[in-house]
C-alpha positions, 0 to 999 in steps of 0.5 A: 807041650801043654801042662796038666792041671798038676804043673798049674796048679803047683806052680799057683801053690808055689807063688802063693808060698812064695808071695806069704814067704815072710809070714813063716809056714802056712796051713795048706787050708789057707793055700786052698782057700786063697787059691781056690782050689782042694785041700786033697788035691794040693796035699798030692802036690805038696807031697812031690814038691817036698820031695824034691826039696822045694817045699819044707813042713812045720808041725804043731798049731803054728805049723804049715808049709813054706819054701825050703829056699827063698823065692829067687832061688826056686825057678818055675822049671824047677816046679814044671819038671817035678810036677810034669816030667822032663821038660820036652816037646816030644819024648825023642828029644830026651831020649832019642832011642824011642824013635829009630829014625831019631839019627835021620829024623828032619823035625827032631832039631825043630823040637830040640830047639823048642825044648831048649827055648821052653827050658830056658825061659823056664829055667831063667823065670824065678818065683820071685820073677814073677812076684815082681813081673819084671822080666822079659815075661812079665808081659805074658805073666800079667795078661795071662793071669 
């Protein structure tokens, strides 16, 4: 599975909001500046994340965006599924009818197992975990930046 910029940048957006959670609503231009990302691109991601109930917005002079829940309640898995679709290393994992060989496929179990490991890791990793870097994946997170 390869993440698109949508998944990577959206996760950065959410981590930024988590880091500034106590600051209240954050203008999108401020997030874009800090993350060195286009406001236009972030607007597209915000629509999806807001529609999924992960982000809320406030209008007005002190308006902006903030997490809809505390950072410890939002997992990376939730973010990636919203932005990338179902988490699966191959399509037949989530829809066996896509391949007529699924019932007797000798490799399908590998793909199901890999998908389960991926989902387990991503859904157990919260935005707060990323900020604290105190998870089993903490070393990987701090090394890959």
